[in-house]
N, C-alpha and C positions, 0 to 999 in steps of 0.2 A: 238834209243837213246832218242827220245822224251819222252817215258814213264819213263825212268830212270833219266830224267833231274831234277825233283823236289828234290830228295835227294842231287844231286850235287849242286843245287842252295842253299839249306839249309846249306850245308858244306861251300859254298862260303860266304854266309852271316854271318855264325857263326865265321868265321876266322877273328880275329881282325886285321890281317895284309893283308887281301885280298884287291884288288882294290876297292871293294864295300865299305869297311870301312875306307880305307885310302884316297880315292879320291872322290867316288860318293856321300856319305852322310856326313853331318856335316863338310863341307869344304867351308869356305867362299871365299877362293881363287878361287875355281872353279866357284862360283857364280859371282864373280867379272870379271872373264875371259870372260863371255858371252858378257857383255857390251863392254869391251875393244876390243874384236875381231870384233864385229859388227862395232864399230867406225873405227877400223883399215881397215876393208874391204871397208867401205865407202870412206876412204882416198885413197885406192888403185884405186878405180873407178875414183875418182876425179883427181888423178895424171895422169891416162891413158888418160882421156878426155883432160886434159890440155897439154899433150905432155911432162910432166915432170917426168914420171915414171922412166926413166933411162934404161940403157942397161946391167945391171948386178943386181943380187939379192942383193948384199951388198949395204946397204944404202937406199934401197927402203922401201916404206910403207909396201910392202909384207913381207919384212924381219921382221918387227915389228909384223905383224899378226902371222907369223910362230913361232917367238920367244915366244910369249905369249902362243901359243898352245903347243910348246915343253916343256914349264915349267909346264904343267899340270901333273906333276909327271910321274908315270910309263907308262900309256897307250900311251902317245903322245911323249915320248922321241924319238928324231930323226925325228920328223914330218917335219922339215925344209929341210932335206937332199935331197928329190926329187926336190926341187925348186932351189938348188944351180945351178948357171950357169956353165955348163961344156963346155967351148969353143971348145975343140977338137971334142966332140960328137955333138955339136950344140943342146944341150938339157938342160932344156926344152925350146923349141923354142918360147918363149914369150917375149924375151928381145930385140933381133935385128930384128925380123920379125914384122913389124908394123901391118900388117893385123891380125896376130895371137895375138899380144898384144891387139889390139882393140877387137878381138873376146873374149879374156879372160876377159877383162873389162866389156863387154856387158853381158857375162855369169854371172859374179859376181853381176852386177847391177840387172839383172833379178831375180837372186836367192834371193837377199836382199828383193825384192819387192814381191816375191812369197808367197802365203798363202796356197797353196794346194799341195798335192803329185803329181798330174798330171802336174802342172806347172813346178815343179822341174824336173820331168822325161823328160818333153819336152826340157828343157834347157840342160840337160845332153845329150840328143840325138843330139841336134844341135851342141854342142861342140864336141861330139864324131865323128860326120860326117866330121868335119874339119880335123881330123887326125893330130892334132898338135903333132909333135914329142916330146916325153918325158913328155907329160902332160896327166896323167891318173888319176886313182881313188885316188891318194894321195890327190887330191883336196877335196875328201869326208871328210877329217878331218876338212876342213874349213866349208863345208856344215853342218857338225854335230853341230858346234857352232852357226850357223844361224838357224838351224831347228832340234833341238835335238830329237824331237818326230817323225821326218819324215826320217832322213838320218843317218844311223850308220857311225861311222868313219871306216877307212880302213888302215891297215898297215900289215907288215909281221906277227907279233905275232897274231893278230886277225884272219888273214886268216889261219895261222897254227892251231890255236885253233879250228876254224870252221871245217877244214878238219879232224882234229883228232877226234873231237866229232861225226861227222856225216859221216865219211868215204867218204868225197867228195875230189875233186881234183881242187878246185878253184885256179886260177892263178892270181898273182899280175899283175897290169899294163893293165888290160882290163876292160873297162866300162861294157861290157856285162856280164863278170864274176862277177864283183862287184854287178850288179843289180840282178843277179841270187842268190848270197849270201844274198842280202838285202831282196829278196822275202821270202826266208826261215826264216830269222830273224824276219821279220814282222809277219809271222804266229806263230813263237815260242813266240814272245813277247805277242801276243794276247792270245795264249793258256795259258801262264804262267804269265799273267799280275798280278795276285794276289800275286805272289811271287817276281816279279821284278818291273818294272816301265814302264810308257809310254815313258820315256826318254831312248833312246837306250844306254846311257852310262852304265847302270847297266848290260845289257846283254853283251855288248862289253867288259866290264871289266872281266866278266866270261871267255869269249873266250880268252882274253889276258892272264889271269892267266893259262889257259890250254895250250895256245900256247907257253908260256915261261917255261912250266913244273913247274910252282908254284903249280899247281894241276894236278894230274894224274887221269883220269876218267875211270870208268868202267873196262873192261877187259884189258885195256892198263896199268893197275897198275904195274909199275916196270917191263915192258916186258924185259928189258935188264939191265945190270949193269950200262950202260951209262945213261939210264932213271933215275935210282936211284941216280946216282951222280948229274945229272942235277937238279933233284928235291931238293936234299939237298943243292946244291949251291944256287938255287933260294930262298929257305927258309931262308938260312943264309943271303943272300943279302937283301931280303926284311926286315928281322928283323933289320939289321943295318940301313936301310933307315927309318924304323918306329921310331927307337930310335933317330936318327938324327932329324927327323921331330918334334918329341915330344920336344926335346931340343930347337929347333928353335921356336916352339910355346910358350914355357915358356919364352924365351927371348923377343919375340914379346909382350906377355902380360905384362911382366915387364916394357917395354918401354911405353906401353899405360898407365900403372898405374902411372909411373913417370909424364907423360904429363898431366894426369887428375889432379894429386895432385898440380902440378905447376900452371896449369890454374886456379884452384879454389883459390890457394894462391894469385894469381895475380888479383883476383876479377872478373874472367870471369865465365859465365855459360858454362858448358862443356858437351860434348857428346862423345860417342864412337860409332863405327860401330854397326848397329842394331843387327847384329848376333854375336857380341862379348860381349854383356852386361853381360852374365852369366859366363864369364871367371873369374877365381880366381887368385889373386896374394897376397901372404902372408896371405891367409885365408880370404881376402876381395874381394867380388864381385865388378867388375867394375861398375855395375849399381848403387851401393851405393854412387858413387862419381858423378853420372851423373844426368842431367835433366831426368824426366820421359819419355820424348819423344823429338824428334827434333822439334824445332820451324818451323812453316810453312814458306816456302821460296817462293819468287816471281819468280819461274822458272817453266818451263814445267815439267810434271810428271816424264818423263824419266830422266831428269837431276837431279831432286830431289831424285830419287831412287839411282842415282850414288853418290850423295853427302852423302846420309845416309850410304853408304858403306865406306866412308873415315874413316880412323882409329880413328883419334881424331879431333874434331872441337871445337874451342873456340868462344863463342858469347859474345858481349857486354852485360852486365847484364840486364836482363829483356827485351831483344830485340831479333830480328832475324838477327841482323847485325853480319856477320862472321868476326872476327878480325884475326884469325889464323887457319890454317888447317895443319895437319900432316899425312903423309903416312909413316908407319913403314914397312920397307922392310926386307925380309928374303932371301930365295933363289929364290923368284919369280921375275917377270919382273919389273925392276925399271921404264921402260918406261910406263908400264900400270899405275903405281902409279903417274907418271908425268901427264898422260892423265887425271886422275881423278882430280888432283889439277888444271890443266888448264881449265877443264870443269867448275869447280867452279868459277875460276877467271874471265873467259869470260862471264859467265852467270850473274854475279853480279859485274861488274867492279866498281860500285860506293862504294862497301864495302872496297876496298883497302886492301884486305886480304893478310896477310903474309903467304907465302907458304913454307913448309919445308918437305924434305925427311929425315927420320931417318934411318940410315943404319949401318950394322955391320962394324967394322973397316976394315975388310978384303975386303970390297967391295968399299972402297973409290975411287980407281982408276976407277972402273966401273961407279960409279955415276958421276964422273967428265967427263968421256967420253960421257955418255948419255946427261948430261946437256950442253955439248959442241956441240952436233949434230946441224947442220944447221937448221933442221926443228924445233928444240926446241927454238933456238935463234930467228928464224923468227917469232915464235908464240908470242913473246913479254912478256910472263909471267915470272917474276923473282922468281926463286926457289932457296932457300938456302938448305944446308944439315947439319945434325947434326950426329956425330958418337955416337954409343951406349956408348962407354967408357966415352965420354964427358957428355952425359945426365946422366949417372949413377953417375959420380963423382960429378956433380954440382947440382943435384936435390935439395938437402937440402938447399944449399946456395940460390938458386933461390926462393925456397919457403919462406925463411926467409928474404932475403934482396931485392928481386925483387920488383920493384915498378910499372911495367906496362908490358903488353905483349911484348913490344919491348925489354925487358930484354933477350929474347931468342936469340937475335942477338949476344949476348956476347959469346955464345958457338957455334954459327952457322958459316958455311963457305960458300963462294960463288966461282963459277968458273969464273976466269978472262976472 
């Protein structure tokens, strides 16, 4: 199969609805997720150290990490399921067993600090030798977002795709099996690196598409009527998903356009996320409304990188003082948007920045629930939210009659 892989890779890359084109490339939400997940894993370690992690998946910092991962479209849907606490089965045994919980925290902390393949393999071996019930290679999906060039993700579809392509019988739930698959993927990634990427996401997406029968490879082409039906069903499903995502992207860009226009009308210097500058709304590129670049900010480089990914930022004219910041949400994690806004607020408290989430009307209850979370309230950053319909309806009035950035409060809501 290795020899016939290049044509399959080309088919995969040429398909506009493949994982490669809908998730791996040209996807700012994917880029944002890496920072959010790393921050989330750091919080998991901190909570375990402090003894405040909890004895259930729900409500923990781990739930946030897996929620952000699960929202990475096709490949990671369902990534949280192995971590749900199943009391009758006592799995995964990292909630009520304190030694196991501590071992899991130590594993994550060591993986965060690791810089080499050997260090990660050693930590996997240490964790595996503890034989924590129910805690297996599903953790690899977390490791992927910490070390995308060293650790591929692992789930049922990826394993099925690997087995179908290479005639293997890799089993889920075993670290030794995962590492055996990883060794093969490492060699394949190296052999075909000119067609793929150092990032395992590209190759894993190919395995996923094969595993869910979005692509049928080689002599397996429609081996049965069932294969043909599954292929057609997956193609139809993905087509609907891509159409839905395109509609979401258009709405997202529309909201950014409204916010840029309002900010300029209110006398602010405005910017959009660095990877959104070339988006078009009504034939106008967002970059034509923005500063040429983000002003230099008095924050560490990693925080500055996060701030440059915030959807819209308003500055006091001619300065680097942030007066307002907006995260426009679609079907992605509201909590990750909150994290970016609080990053900004805590990094520059003297700026007294107004923070806003801009959300589809259908997600109002969800945003209220997120802003009501004890962890968010304890953080102390005040975040208001604005509904798409309100921003769309009042954009022209705010541009014409607004007299300061505070005018946005007239259409914003707060959680009591």
